[in-house]
C-alpha positions, 0 to 999 in steps of 0.5 A: 499499500502506497501512502502519499504525503501532503507535500506530494498532493499539494504539488500535484494540485499546483501542477494541475492548476498551472496547466489549467492557467496555461491553457485557459489564460491565453484563450480568455485573452484572445476571446476578450481581445476579439470581444473588444474589437467587435464592440468597437466595430459595432459602436463605429457602425452604429455611429456612422449609421446614425450620423448619416440618417441625421444628416440626410433626414430620411431612412431608406431601405438601402441604408437600413440593409447596409446597416444590417450587412455591416453588423453581420460582418462582426459574426454576431446577431444583434437586435436593432431598435429605432425610434423617431421622435417628433416635436410638434409646436401648437399655439395655445388657444387661450393666449397668444403668447403661449404655445404647447409642445407635443412629442410624438414617437414613431417606432421601428414598426412604422419606419420599417413598413414605410421602407419595405418596398424599396421605393419610399423613404421614411422622412423626418423633419429638422429638429426631430430626434432619431435614436438607434439601439443595438443589443446583443442577443447572446453573451460573448465568449470572454464574458461567459468564461469570466462568469464561470471563473468569477462565479457570477452566473449573470449574463450581461448583454451589451447595448449600443445606443446612439442618436441625436437631432435630425439636421436636414429635411427631405421634401418628397 
């Protein structure tokens, strides 16, 4: 019968831990680098798209499909939400010096229904607000690996909001 001392058991445990760290460390680093690159790409794509929409004053099928194609380059699937907010100013019926401001929000369904045939543009007015938000649909590998080692078990999905005031109008 072979009796192992505590020193041998701890040496074996240390060796196993070293092997795990040597294998998992570089894998995690590669995943994290890829995720940072992907996040940077998505931020740039969304920023360029919203700037183009705000400067042109409209959304058409071609620009929307270009956005989706650009997002596909990252190799991930995203949920895209767009909101157009129009501020309407009406003179007050009680006094001539006052006015009323009404905010009307137009969601993605209306925008996509307008541009779906490819011939119609969804137009906005100068001063309106356009927002786009792109959200991950699954957790990237580096965050998954990090959650395993930190024991958080909480899945965090990144969201990339962007938008601003419409700077131009199109008359059709």
